ChimeraX commands (.cxc) that place a marker at each C-alpha (Angstrom):
marker #1 position 20.71,8.89,-3.04 radius 0.5
marker #1 position 19.10,11.99,-4.60 radius 0.5
marker #1 position 18.44,10.27,-7.94 radius 0.5
marker #1 position 16.26,7.50,-6.49 radius 0.5
marker #1 position 12.67,8.11,-7.55 radius 0.5
marker #1 position 10.53,6.65,-4.79 radius 0.5
marker #1 position 6.76,6.51,-5.24 radius 0.5
marker #1 position 4.83,7.18,-2.03 radius 0.5
marker #1 position 1.19,6.17,-1.94 radius 0.5
marker #1 position -1.72,8.28,-0.80 radius 0.5
marker #1 position -2.40,7.02,2.72 radius 0.5
marker #1 position -5.06,9.34,4.10 radius 0.5
marker #1 position -7.46,12.02,2.85 radius 0.5
marker #1 position -9.29,14.68,4.85 radius 0.5
marker #1 position -12.67,15.60,3.32 radius 0.5
marker #1 position -14.50,18.65,4.67 radius 0.5
marker #1 position -18.05,19.05,3.40 radius 0.5
marker #1 position -17.30,17.15,0.22 radius 0.5
marker #1 position -14.03,18.87,-0.64 radius 0.5
marker #1 position -10.57,17.38,-0.23 radius 0.5
marker #1 position -8.76,19.54,2.30 radius 0.5
marker #1 position -5.66,17.49,3.11 radius 0.5
marker #1 position -3.86,14.52,1.59 radius 0.5
marker #1 position -0.96,12.69,3.18 radius 0.5
marker #1 position 1.40,10.37,1.32 radius 0.5
marker #1 position 3.87,7.78,2.50 radius 0.5
marker #1 position 4.75,4.11,2.79 radius 0.5
marker #1 position 3.73,1.03,4.73 radius 0.5
marker #1 position 5.90,-2.08,4.85 radius 0.5
marker #1 position 4.77,-5.26,6.62 radius 0.5
marker #1 position 7.20,-8.13,7.06 radius 0.5
marker #1 position 8.23,-11.15,9.07 radius 0.5
marker #1 position 11.79,-12.27,9.70 radius 0.5
marker #1 position 12.05,-13.96,6.30 radius 0.5
marker #1 position 10.29,-11.78,3.76 radius 0.5
marker #1 position 8.27,-8.68,3.02 radius 0.5
marker #1 position 4.58,-9.56,3.17 radius 0.5
marker #1 position 3.01,-6.33,1.93 radius 0.5
marker #1 position 3.96,-2.87,0.70 radius 0.5
marker #1 position 1.91,0.27,0.23 radius 0.5
marker #1 position 3.88,2.75,-1.84 radius 0.5
marker #1 position 7.13,1.87,-3.57 radius 0.5
marker #1 position 10.01,2.95,-1.33 radius 0.5
marker #1 position 12.53,1.22,-3.65 radius 0.5
marker #1 position 14.42,0.20,-0.51 radius 0.5
marker #1 position 15.40,3.82,0.00 radius 0.5
marker #1 position 17.14,4.34,3.36 radius 0.5
marker #1 position 15.35,6.50,5.92 radius 0.5
marker #1 position 16.87,7.64,9.21 radius 0.5
marker #1 position 15.56,5.62,12.14 radius 0.5
marker #1 position 15.22,8.66,14.40 radius 0.5
marker #1 position 13.66,7.57,17.74 radius 0.5
marker #1 position 12.64,4.20,16.32 radius 0.5
marker #1 position 16.30,3.34,16.98 radius 0.5
marker #1 position 15.90,3.57,20.76 radius 0.5
marker #1 position 14.94,-0.05,21.61 radius 0.5
marker #1 position 17.63,-1.26,19.20 radius 0.5
marker #1 position 20.18,0.95,20.94 radius 0.5
marker #1 position 18.94,-0.37,24.28 radius 0.5
marker #1 position 19.96,-3.91,23.27 radius 0.5
marker #1 position 23.44,-3.00,24.55 radius 0.5
marker #1 position 21.95,-2.48,27.98 radius 0.5
marker #1 position 21.34,-6.24,28.07 radius 0.5
marker #1 position 24.45,-7.21,26.09 radius 0.5
marker #1 position 26.74,-5.44,28.54 radius 0.5
marker #1 position 24.86,-6.48,31.69 radius 0.5
marker #1 position 24.04,-2.90,32.70 radius 0.5
marker #1 position 20.60,-4.03,33.84 radius 0.5
marker #1 position 21.99,-6.60,36.26 radius 0.5
marker #1 position 24.98,-4.65,37.55 radius 0.5
marker #1 position 22.84,-1.66,38.54 radius 0.5
marker #1 position 19.64,-3.58,39.26 radius 0.5
marker #1 position 17.58,-1.63,36.73 radius 0.5
marker #1 position 13.83,-2.16,36.99 radius 0.5
marker #1 position 11.62,-2.87,33.97 radius 0.5
marker #1 position 10.34,0.69,34.15 radius 0.5
marker #1 position 13.89,2.04,34.14 radius 0.5
marker #1 position 14.67,-0.12,31.12 radius 0.5
marker #1 position 11.53,1.33,29.50 radius 0.5
marker #1 position 12.70,4.93,29.98 radius 0.5
marker #1 position 16.02,4.01,28.34 radius 0.5
marker #1 position 14.03,2.99,25.23 radius 0.5
marker #1 position 11.54,5.85,25.40 radius 0.5
marker #1 position 10.71,9.08,23.65 radius 0.5
marker #1 position 9.08,10.24,26.84 radius 0.5
marker #1 position 6.81,13.26,27.20 radius 0.5
marker #1 position 8.85,14.92,29.95 radius 0.5
marker #1 position 6.27,14.43,32.69 radius 0.5
marker #1 position 7.31,14.16,36.33 radius 0.5
marker #1 position 7.17,10.35,36.23 radius 0.5
marker #1 position 9.66,10.37,33.35 radius 0.5
marker #1 position 11.98,12.93,34.93 radius 0.5
marker #1 position 12.03,10.99,38.20 radius 0.5
marker #1 position 12.90,7.75,36.43 radius 0.5
marker #1 position 15.87,9.31,34.67 radius 0.5
marker #1 position 17.03,10.87,37.93 radius 0.5
marker #1 position 16.76,7.46,39.59 radius 0.5
marker #1 position 18.93,5.81,36.94 radius 0.5
marker #1 position 21.59,8.52,37.22 radius 0.5
marker #1 position 21.59,8.10,41.00 radius 0.5
marker #1 position 22.11,4.36,40.65 radius 0.5
marker #1 position 24.93,4.97,38.21 radius 0.5
marker #1 position 26.50,7.67,40.36 radius 0.5
marker #1 position 26.56,10.07,37.39 radius 0.5
marker #1 position 25.64,13.77,37.48 radius 0.5
marker #1 position 22.90,14.97,35.12 radius 0.5
marker #1 position 25.33,17.59,33.78 radius 0.5
marker #1 position 27.01,14.74,31.89 radius 0.5
marker #1 position 23.91,14.30,29.71 radius 0.5
marker #1 position 24.50,15.68,26.22 radius 0.5
marker #1 position 20.92,15.60,24.90 radius 0.5
marker #1 position 20.37,19.30,25.66 radius 0.5
marker #1 position 17.59,21.21,27.40 radius 0.5
marker #1 position 14.24,20.64,25.74 radius 0.5
marker #1 position 10.65,21.55,26.59 radius 0.5
marker #1 position 8.49,18.57,27.59 radius 0.5
marker #1 position 6.37,17.08,24.82 radius 0.5
marker #1 position 3.47,16.87,27.29 radius 0.5
marker #1 position 1.32,20.01,27.25 radius 0.5
marker #1 position 0.40,19.39,30.88 radius 0.5
marker #1 position 4.07,19.23,31.84 radius 0.5
marker #1 position 4.72,22.45,29.89 radius 0.5
marker #1 position 1.89,24.19,31.75 radius 0.5
marker #1 position 3.15,22.95,35.12 radius 0.5
marker #1 position 6.60,24.40,34.45 radius 0.5
marker #1 position 5.02,27.72,33.47 radius 0.5
marker #1 position 2.76,27.81,36.54 radius 0.5
marker #1 position 5.69,27.04,38.85 radius 0.5
marker #1 position 7.98,29.54,37.16 radius 0.5
marker #1 position 10.42,26.80,36.19 radius 0.5
marker #1 position 12.37,26.18,33.01 radius 0.5
marker #1 position 12.83,22.90,31.18 radius 0.5
marker #1 position 16.06,21.05,31.90 radius 0.5
marker #1 position 18.02,18.33,30.19 radius 0.5
marker #1 position 15.90,15.78,32.09 radius 0.5
marker #1 position 12.75,16.93,30.26 radius 0.5
marker #1 position 14.34,16.07,26.92 radius 0.5
marker #1 position 12.49,13.10,25.44 radius 0.5
marker #1 position 15.87,11.40,24.89 radius 0.5
marker #1 position 17.23,11.80,28.43 radius 0.5
marker #1 position 16.61,8.15,29.32 radius 0.5
marker #1 position 18.58,6.98,26.30 radius 0.5
marker #1 position 21.43,9.32,27.16 radius 0.5
marker #1 position 21.46,8.14,30.79 radius 0.5
marker #1 position 21.75,4.58,29.48 radius 0.5
marker #1 position 24.60,5.62,27.19 radius 0.5
marker #1 position 26.49,7.11,30.13 radius 0.5
marker #1 position 25.90,3.89,32.05 radius 0.5
marker #1 position 27.32,1.85,29.19 radius 0.5
marker #1 position 30.39,4.09,29.20 radius 0.5
marker #1 position 30.81,3.57,32.92 radius 0.5
marker #1 position 30.46,-0.22,32.83 radius 0.5
marker #1 position 32.90,-0.48,29.91 radius 0.5
marker #1 position 35.34,2.12,31.26 radius 0.5
marker #1 position 34.81,4.34,28.22 radius 0.5
marker #1 position 35.26,8.12,28.26 radius 0.5
marker #1 position 32.02,9.93,29.18 radius 0.5
marker #1 position 32.91,13.36,27.85 radius 0.5
marker #1 position 32.50,12.61,24.15 radius 0.5
marker #1 position 30.13,9.64,24.13 radius 0.5
marker #1 position 28.12,11.38,21.40 radius 0.5
marker #1 position 30.97,11.21,18.90 radius 0.5
marker #1 position 30.52,8.77,16.01 radius 0.5
marker #1 position 34.04,7.40,16.56 radius 0.5
marker #1 position 33.48,6.74,20.28 radius 0.5
marker #1 position 33.55,3.03,21.17 radius 0.5
marker #1 position 29.97,3.31,22.47 radius 0.5
marker #1 position 28.63,4.58,19.15 radius 0.5
marker #1 position 30.64,2.01,17.23 radius 0.5
marker #1 position 29.21,-0.75,19.43 radius 0.5
marker #1 position 25.68,0.60,18.90 radius 0.5
marker #1 position 26.18,0.69,15.13 radius 0.5
marker #1 position 27.47,-2.89,15.10 radius 0.5
marker #1 position 24.51,-4.16,17.13 radius 0.5
marker #1 position 21.92,-2.29,15.08 radius 0.5
marker #1 position 23.44,-3.56,11.83 radius 0.5
marker #1 position 23.34,-7.13,13.20 radius 0.5
marker #1 position 19.73,-6.88,14.40 radius 0.5
marker #1 position 18.52,-5.22,11.21 radius 0.5
marker #1 position 20.51,-7.51,8.90 radius 0.5
marker #1 position 22.38,-4.65,7.24 radius 0.5
marker #1 position 25.12,-5.79,4.86 radius 0.5
marker #1 position 26.13,-2.44,3.38 radius 0.5
marker #1 position 26.88,1.08,4.60 radius 0.5
marker #1 position 24.10,3.65,4.69 radius 0.5
marker #1 position 24.23,7.37,5.53 radius 0.5
marker #1 position 24.64,8.45,9.15 radius 0.5
marker #1 position 23.66,11.82,10.60 radius 0.5
marker #1 position 23.10,13.35,14.02 radius 0.5
marker #1 position 19.72,12.89,15.66 radius 0.5
marker #1 position 17.99,15.87,17.23 radius 0.5
marker #1 position 19.61,15.04,20.58 radius 0.5
marker #1 position 23.11,15.08,19.05 radius 0.5
marker #1 position 24.08,11.40,18.91 radius 0.5
marker #1 position 24.63,9.48,15.66 radius 0.5
marker #1 position 21.56,8.04,13.97 radius 0.5
marker #1 position 21.64,5.47,11.19 radius 0.5
marker #1 position 19.56,5.03,8.06 radius 0.5
marker #1 position 18.31,1.90,6.31 radius 0.5
marker #1 position 15.38,0.62,4.23 radius 0.5
marker #1 position 12.06,0.46,6.07 radius 0.5
marker #1 position 11.86,-3.34,5.89 radius 0.5
marker #1 position 15.17,-3.64,7.74 radius 0.5
marker #1 position 13.88,-1.47,10.58 radius 0.5
marker #1 position 10.99,-3.88,11.10 radius 0.5
marker #1 position 13.35,-6.86,10.85 radius 0.5
marker #1 position 15.47,-5.30,13.60 radius 0.5
marker #1 position 12.43,-5.08,15.85 radius 0.5
marker #1 position 11.53,-8.71,15.14 radius 0.5
marker #1 position 15.06,-9.88,15.93 radius 0.5
marker #1 position 15.08,-7.86,19.15 radius 0.5
marker #1 position 11.62,-8.35,20.61 radius 0.5
marker #1 position 11.23,-11.99,19.55 radius 0.5
marker #1 position 14.57,-13.04,21.10 radius 0.5
marker #1 position 14.27,-14.38,24.68 radius 0.5
marker #1 position 17.60,-12.69,25.44 radius 0.5
marker #1 position 15.85,-9.32,25.26 radius 0.5
marker #1 position 12.66,-10.31,27.09 radius 0.5
marker #1 position 13.26,-7.55,29.65 radius 0.5
marker #1 position 12.99,-4.94,26.91 radius 0.5
marker #1 position 9.79,-6.53,25.58 radius 0.5
marker #1 position 8.27,-6.63,29.06 radius 0.5
marker #1 position 9.36,-3.04,29.66 radius 0.5
marker #1 position 7.31,-1.97,26.63 radius 0.5
marker #1 position 4.26,-4.11,27.33 radius 0.5
marker #1 position 4.04,-3.39,31.06 radius 0.5
marker #1 position 5.06,0.27,31.10 radius 0.5
marker #1 position 3.45,1.84,28.06 radius 0.5
marker #1 position 3.11,5.25,29.71 radius 0.5
marker #1 position 6.84,5.35,30.34 radius 0.5
marker #1 position 7.55,4.67,26.65 radius 0.5
marker #1 position 5.62,7.78,25.58 radius 0.5
marker #1 position 3.18,9.50,27.90 radius 0.5
marker #1 position 0.38,11.98,27.50 radius 0.5
marker #1 position -1.36,11.68,24.13 radius 0.5
marker #1 position 1.49,9.65,22.58 radius 0.5
marker #1 position 0.61,7.21,19.80 radius 0.5
marker #1 position 2.85,4.36,20.94 radius 0.5
marker #1 position 1.46,4.56,24.50 radius 0.5
marker #1 position -2.10,4.43,23.14 radius 0.5
marker #1 position -1.41,1.36,21.00 radius 0.5
marker #1 position 0.44,-0.62,23.67 radius 0.5
marker #1 position -2.06,0.16,26.43 radius 0.5
marker #1 position -5.10,-0.51,24.22 radius 0.5
marker #1 position -3.92,-3.94,23.08 radius 0.5
marker #1 position -1.62,-5.18,25.83 radius 0.5
marker #1 position 0.13,-7.37,23.26 radius 0.5
marker #1 position 1.59,-5.09,20.60 radius 0.5
marker #1 position 4.93,-3.28,20.67 radius 0.5
marker #1 position 4.82,0.23,19.21 radius 0.5
marker #1 position 7.42,2.96,18.87 radius 0.5
marker #1 position 7.16,6.30,17.13 radius 0.5
marker #1 position 9.98,8.23,15.53 radius 0.5
marker #1 position 10.29,11.76,14.19 radius 0.5
marker #1 position 9.59,12.49,10.52 radius 0.5
marker #1 position 6.42,10.42,10.39 radius 0.5
marker #1 position 7.64,7.01,11.55 radius 0.5
marker #1 position 5.84,4.38,13.62 radius 0.5
marker #1 position 6.82,0.73,14.03 radius 0.5
marker #1 position 4.28,-1.82,15.30 radius 0.5
marker #1 position 5.19,-5.38,16.17 radius 0.5
marker #1 position 3.02,-8.39,16.94 radius 0.5
marker #1 position 5.41,-10.66,18.89 radius 0.5
marker #1 position 2.89,-13.51,19.11 radius 0.5
marker #1 position 2.91,-14.12,15.34 radius 0.5
marker #1 position 6.34,-12.55,14.73 radius 0.5
marker #1 position 5.17,-9.97,12.22 radius 0.5
marker #1 position 5.50,-6.23,12.15 radius 0.5
marker #1 position 4.92,-3.17,10.03 radius 0.5
marker #1 position 6.24,0.35,9.73 radius 0.5
marker #1 position 4.43,3.51,8.65 radius 0.5
marker #1 position 6.29,6.45,7.13 radius 0.5
marker #1 position 4.23,9.58,6.50 radius 0.5
marker #1 position 6.22,11.83,4.19 radius 0.5
marker #1 position 5.08,15.19,5.58 radius 0.5
marker #1 position 5.46,13.97,9.20 radius 0.5
marker #1 position 1.84,14.79,10.12 radius 0.5
marker #1 position 1.36,13.09,13.48 radius 0.5
marker #1 position -2.43,12.83,13.35 radius 0.5
marker #1 position -2.30,11.20,9.93 radius 0.5
marker #1 position 0.40,8.82,11.17 radius 0.5
marker #1 position -1.72,7.79,14.15 radius 0.5
marker #1 position -4.90,7.21,12.16 radius 0.5
marker #1 position -3.11,5.20,9.47 radius 0.5
marker #1 position -1.27,3.09,12.05 radius 0.5
marker #1 position -4.37,2.34,14.12 radius 0.5
marker #1 position -6.45,1.52,11.04 radius 0.5
marker #1 position -3.80,-0.98,9.90 radius 0.5
marker #1 position -3.81,-2.63,13.34 radius 0.5
marker #1 position -7.60,-2.93,13.24 radius 0.5
marker #1 position -7.64,-4.16,9.62 radius 0.5
marker #1 position -5.09,-6.86,10.48 radius 0.5
marker #1 position -7.25,-7.86,13.47 radius 0.5
marker #1 position -4.27,-7.32,15.78 radius 0.5
marker #1 position -6.44,-5.13,17.97 radius 0.5
marker #1 position -9.67,-3.20,18.15 radius 0.5
marker #1 position -8.60,0.33,18.96 radius 0.5
marker #1 position -11.19,3.09,18.90 radius 0.5
marker #1 position -10.16,6.18,16.94 radius 0.5
marker #1 position -12.32,8.95,15.54 radius 0.5
marker #1 position -12.32,9.69,11.81 radius 0.5
marker #1 position -14.67,12.66,12.20 radius 0.5
marker #1 position -13.76,16.23,11.38 radius 0.5
marker #1 position -15.68,18.45,13.80 radius 0.5
marker #1 position -16.10,22.08,14.71 radius 0.5
marker #1 position -15.37,23.29,18.24 radius 0.5
marker #1 position -19.14,22.95,18.76 radius 0.5
marker #1 position -18.85,19.17,18.19 radius 0.5
marker #1 position -20.64,19.40,14.85 radius 0.5
marker #1 position -19.40,16.85,12.30 radius 0.5
marker #1 position -18.54,18.51,9.00 radius 0.5
marker #1 position -16.14,16.06,7.46 radius 0.5
marker #1 position -14.34,12.73,7.53 radius 0.5
marker #1 position -10.80,11.36,7.56 radius 0.5
marker #1 position -10.43,8.42,5.17 radius 0.5
marker #1 position -7.49,6.02,5.10 radius 0.5
marker #1 position -6.82,4.45,1.71 radius 0.5
marker #1 position -5.50,1.07,2.78 radius 0.5
marker link #1:1,2 radius 0.2
marker link #1:2,3 radius 0.2
marker link #1:3,4 radius 0.2
marker link #1:4,5 radius 0.2
marker link #1:5,6 radius 0.2
marker link #1:6,7 radius 0.2
marker link #1:7,8 radius 0.2
marker link #1:8,9 radius 0.2
marker link #1:9,10 radius 0.2
marker link #1:10,11 radius 0.2
marker link #1:11,12 radius 0.2
marker link #1:12,13 radius 0.2
marker link #1:13,14 radius 0.2
marker link #1:14,15 radius 0.2
marker link #1:15,16 radius 0.2
marker link #1:16,17 radius 0.2
marker link #1:17,18 radius 0.2
marker link #1:18,19 radius 0.2
marker link #1:19,20 radius 0.2
marker link #1:20,21 radius 0.2
marker link #1:21,22 radius 0.2
marker link #1:22,23 radius 0.2
marker link #1:23,24 radius 0.2
marker link #1:24,25 radius 0.2
marker link #1:25,26 radius 0.2
marker link #1:26,27 radius 0.2
marker link #1:27,28 radius 0.2
marker link #1:28,29 radius 0.2
marker link #1:29,30 radius 0.2
marker link #1:30,31 radius 0.2
marker link #1:31,32 radius 0.2
marker link #1:32,33 radius 0.2
marker link #1:33,34 radius 0.2
marker link #1:34,35 radius 0.2
marker link #1:35,36 radius 0.2
marker link #1:36,37 radius 0.2
marker link #1:37,38 radius 0.2
marker link #1:38,39 radius 0.2
marker link #1:39,40 radius 0.2
marker link #1:40,41 radius 0.2
marker link #1:41,42 radius 0.2
marker link #1:42,43 radius 0.2
marker link #1:43,44 radius 0.2
marker link #1:44,45 radius 0.2
marker link #1:45,46 radius 0.2
marker link #1:46,47 radius 0.2
marker link #1:47,48 radius 0.2
marker link #1:48,49 radius 0.2
marker link #1:49,50 radius 0.2
marker link #1:50,51 radius 0.2
marker link #1:51,52 radius 0.2
marker link #1:52,53 radius 0.2
marker link #1:53,54 radius 0.2
marker link #1:54,55 radius 0.2
marker link #1:55,56 radius 0.2
marker link #1:56,57 radius 0.2
marker link #1:57,58 radius 0.2
marker link #1:58,59 radius 0.2
marker link #1:59,60 radius 0.2
marker link #1:60,61 radius 0.2
marker link #1:61,62 radius 0.2
marker link #1:62,63 radius 0.2
marker link #1:63,64 radius 0.2
marker link #1:64,65 radius 0.2
marker link #1:65,66 radius 0.2
marker link #1:66,67 radius 0.2
marker link #1:67,68 radius 0.2
marker link #1:68,69 radius 0.2
marker link #1:69,70 radius 0.2
marker link #1:70,71 radius 0.2
marker link #1:71,72 radius 0.2
marker link #1:72,73 radius 0.2
marker link #1:73,74 radius 0.2
marker link #1:74,75 radius 0.2
marker link #1:75,76 radius 0.2
marker link #1:76,77 radius 0.2
marker link #1:77,78 radius 0.2
marker link #1:78,79 radius 0.2
marker link #1:79,80 radius 0.2
marker link #1:80,81 radius 0.2
marker link #1:81,82 radius 0.2
marker link #1:82,83 radius 0.2
marker link #1:83,84 radius 0.2
marker link #1:84,85 radius 0.2
marker link #1:85,86 radius 0.2
marker link #1:86,87 radius 0.2
marker link #1:87,88 radius 0.2
marker link #1:88,89 radius 0.2
marker link #1:89,90 radius 0.2
marker link #1:90,91 radius 0.2
marker link #1:91,92 radius 0.2
marker link #1:92,93 radius 0.2
marker link #1:93,94 radius 0.2
marker link #1:94,95 radius 0.2
marker link #1:95,96 radius 0.2
marker link #1:96,97 radius 0.2
marker link #1:97,98 radius 0.2
marker link #1:98,99 radius 0.2
marker link #1:99,100 radius 0.2
marker link #1:100,101 radius 0.2
marker link #1:101,102 radius 0.2
marker link #1:102,103 radius 0.2
marker link #1:103,104 radius 0.2
marker link #1:104,105 radius 0.2
marker link #1:105,106 radius 0.2
marker link #1:106,107 radius 0.2
marker link #1:107,108 radius 0.2
marker link #1:108,109 radius 0.2
marker link #1:109,110 radius 0.2
marker link #1:110,111 radius 0.2
marker link #1:111,112 radius 0.2
marker link #1:112,113 radius 0.2
marker link #1:113,114 radius 0.2
marker link #1:114,115 radius 0.2
marker link #1:115,116 radius 0.2
marker link #1:116,117 radius 0.2
marker link #1:117,118 radius 0.2
marker link #1:118,119 radius 0.2
marker link #1:119,120 radius 0.2
marker link #1:120,121 radius 0.2
marker link #1:121,122 radius 0.2
marker link #1:122,123 radius 0.2
marker link #1:123,124 radius 0.2
marker link #1:124,125 radius 0.2
marker link #1:125,126 radius 0.2
marker link #1:126,127 radius 0.2
marker link #1:127,128 radius 0.2
marker link #1:128,129 radius 0.2
marker link #1:129,130 radius 0.2
marker link #1:130,131 radius 0.2
marker link #1:131,132 radius 0.2
marker link #1:132,133 radius 0.2
marker link #1:133,134 radius 0.2
marker link #1:134,135 radius 0.2
marker link #1:135,136 radius 0.2
marker link #1:136,137 radius 0.2
marker link #1:137,138 radius 0.2
marker link #1:138,139 radius 0.2
marker link #1:139,140 radius 0.2
marker link #1:140,141 radius 0.2
marker link #1:141,142 radius 0.2
marker link #1:142,143 radius 0.2
marker link #1:143,144 radius 0.2
marker link #1:144,145 radius 0.2
marker link #1:145,146 radius 0.2
marker link #1:146,147 radius 0.2
marker link #1:147,148 radius 0.2
marker link #1:148,149 radius 0.2
marker link #1:149,150 radius 0.2
marker link #1:150,151 radius 0.2
marker link #1:151,152 radius 0.2
marker link #1:152,153 radius 0.2
marker link #1:153,154 radius 0.2
marker link #1:154,155 radius 0.2
marker link #1:155,156 radius 0.2
marker link #1:156,157 radius 0.2
marker link #1:157,158 radius 0.2
marker link #1:158,159 radius 0.2
marker link #1:159,160 radius 0.2
marker link #1:160,161 radius 0.2
marker link #1:161,162 radius 0.2
marker link #1:162,163 radius 0.2
marker link #1:163,164 radius 0.2
marker link #1:164,165 radius 0.2
marker link #1:165,166 radius 0.2
marker link #1:166,167 radius 0.2
marker link #1:167,168 radius 0.2
marker link #1:168,169 radius 0.2
marker link #1:169,170 radius 0.2
marker link #1:170,171 radius 0.2
marker link #1:171,172 radius 0.2
marker link #1:172,173 radius 0.2
marker link #1:173,174 radius 0.2
marker link #1:174,175 radius 0.2
marker link #1:175,176 radius 0.2
marker link #1:176,177 radius 0.2
marker link #1:177,178 radius 0.2
marker link #1:178,179 radius 0.2
marker link #1:179,180 radius 0.2
marker link #1:180,181 radius 0.2
marker link #1:181,182 radius 0.2
marker link #1:182,183 radius 0.2
marker link #1:183,184 radius 0.2
marker link #1:184,185 radius 0.2
marker link #1:185,186 radius 0.2
marker link #1:186,187 radius 0.2
marker link #1:187,188 radius 0.2
marker link #1:188,189 radius 0.2
marker link #1:189,190 radius 0.2
marker link #1:190,191 radius 0.2
marker link #1:191,192 radius 0.2
marker link #1:192,193 radius 0.2
marker link #1:193,194 radius 0.2
marker link #1:194,195 radius 0.2
marker link #1:195,196 radius 0.2
marker link #1:196,197 radius 0.2
marker link #1:197,198 radius 0.2
marker link #1:198,199 radius 0.2
marker link #1:199,200 radius 0.2
marker link #1:200,201 radius 0.2
marker link #1:201,202 radius 0.2
marker link #1:202,203 radius 0.2
marker link #1:203,204 radius 0.2
marker link #1:204,205 radius 0.2
marker link #1:205,206 radius 0.2
marker link #1:206,207 radius 0.2
marker link #1:207,208 radius 0.2
marker link #1:208,209 radius 0.2
marker link #1:209,210 radius 0.2
marker link #1:210,211 radius 0.2
marker link #1:211,212 radius 0.2
marker link #1:212,213 radius 0.2
marker link #1:213,214 radius 0.2
marker link #1:214,215 radius 0.2
marker link #1:215,216 radius 0.2
marker link #1:216,217 radius 0.2
marker link #1:217,218 radius 0.2
marker link #1:218,219 radius 0.2
marker link #1:219,220 radius 0.2
marker link #1:220,221 radius 0.2
marker link #1:221,222 radius 0.2
marker link #1:222,223 radius 0.2
marker link #1:223,224 radius 0.2
marker link #1:224,225 radius 0.2
marker link #1:225,226 radius 0.2
marker link #1:226,227 radius 0.2
marker link #1:227,228 radius 0.2
marker link #1:228,229 radius 0.2
marker link #1:229,230 radius 0.2
marker link #1:230,231 radius 0.2
marker link #1:231,232 radius 0.2
marker link #1:232,233 radius 0.2
marker link #1:233,234 radius 0.2
marker link #1:234,235 radius 0.2
marker link #1:235,236 radius 0.2
marker link #1:236,237 radius 0.2
marker link #1:237,238 radius 0.2
marker link #1:238,239 radius 0.2
marker link #1:239,240 radius 0.2
marker link #1:240,241 radius 0.2
marker link #1:241,242 radius 0.2
marker link #1:242,243 radius 0.2
marker link #1:243,244 radius 0.2
marker link #1:244,245 radius 0.2
marker link #1:245,246 radius 0.2
marker link #1:246,247 radius 0.2
marker link #1:247,248 radius 0.2
marker link #1:248,249 radius 0.2
marker link #1:249,250 radius 0.2
marker link #1:250,251 radius 0.2
marker link #1:251,252 radius 0.2
marker link #1:252,253 radius 0.2
marker link #1:253,254 radius 0.2
marker link #1:254,255 radius 0.2
marker link #1:255,256 radius 0.2
marker link #1:256,257 radius 0.2
marker link #1:257,258 radius 0.2
marker link #1:258,259 radius 0.2
marker link #1:259,260 radius 0.2
marker link #1:260,261 radius 0.2
marker link #1:261,262 radius 0.2
marker link #1:262,263 radius 0.2
marker link #1:263,264 radius 0.2
marker link #1:264,265 radius 0.2
marker link #1:265,266 radius 0.2
marker link #1:266,267 radius 0.2
marker link #1:267,268 radius 0.2
marker link #1:268,269 radius 0.2
marker link #1:269,270 radius 0.2
marker link #1:270,271 radius 0.2
marker link #1:271,272 radius 0.2
marker link #1:272,273 radius 0.2
marker link #1:273,274 radius 0.2
marker link #1:274,275 radius 0.2
marker link #1:275,276 radius 0.2
marker link #1:276,277 radius 0.2
marker link #1:277,278 radius 0.2
marker link #1:278,279 radius 0.2
marker link #1:279,280 radius 0.2
marker link #1:280,281 radius 0.2
marker link #1:281,282 radius 0.2
marker link #1:282,283 radius 0.2
marker link #1:283,284 radius 0.2
marker link #1:284,285 radius 0.2
marker link #1:285,286 radius 0.2
marker link #1:286,287 radius 0.2
marker link #1:287,288 radius 0.2
marker link #1:288,289 radius 0.2
marker link #1:289,290 radius 0.2
marker link #1:290,291 radius 0.2
marker link #1:291,292 radius 0.2
marker link #1:292,293 radius 0.2
marker link #1:293,294 radius 0.2
marker link #1:294,295 radius 0.2
marker link #1:295,296 radius 0.2
marker link #1:296,297 radius 0.2
marker link #1:297,298 radius 0.2
marker link #1:298,299 radius 0.2
marker link #1:299,300 radius 0.2
marker link #1:300,301 radius 0.2
marker link #1:301,302 radius 0.2
marker link #1:302,303 radius 0.2
marker link #1:303,304 radius 0.2
marker link #1:304,305 radius 0.2
marker link #1:305,306 radius 0.2
marker link #1:306,307 radius 0.2
marker link #1:307,308 radius 0.2
marker link #1:308,309 radius 0.2
marker link #1:309,310 radius 0.2
marker link #1:310,311 radius 0.2
marker link #1:311,312 radius 0.2
marker link #1:312,313 radius 0.2
marker link #1:313,314 radius 0.2
marker link #1:314,315 radius 0.2
marker link #1:315,316 radius 0.2
marker link #1:316,317 radius 0.2
marker link #1:317,318 radius 0.2
view
């Protein structure tokens, strides 16, 4: 893989008083189920790890195995299973509720202790003299779901994070089916310790189209559209996009990824910002949505001082 010479495009430029201060490069791929419609940057079909963009695809097993029906999971609980949540109290309580329904102790979660993404949640822990727990980890909902899938299938819970575990093999099979993967691509461990797969960017979008446009998985689609705050939380890009439009699916992933899907016309796109800058990723993603007339989301392109004086501009080159 190291000898593949991809050619990222310049996606966004920060100009402060006439001088270029920052430039961010990456890729955009827009596609429907049948073909790629547009590319910005030449990714040469290089495989990138899905990171948290995998979560709704992983959650397909929740429906496949009937976990939702057996344990009467609500749409909001399904949302937290697909979320990279900000670790706020609403998110922690939802994960606790799922574990209670499953009859599984939180000590079984293997995602590890992690500070909340939400600054407000971090401050609340500090004020109360508390430390972050495994429940504050942005992946705790996914891990609770994984334990539930082990329980319903009578699989061992102690090593569910192992690549050879039947759970992880079932997840790989489903993701490969949804994303139309015909060959093997590299696998690594995600930040939370479970296996994460790689594939070309176009296949990631295709996976979202095959998931969210299939009536079988309507509960997952409704979970995203009706519970955007559960999917992310405070100041999260995917929450902003879903709540602002009410019609678009959005999911961020580490290392500069964001997938956006328009289920009504069955098209989607993915943004990959090479240096993982989250502000650049958000501005590029929102500008694409607005340029495609999929929404009209307000976002500032101004560079300002702390005194609210404009001294520059952020320009997307799309």
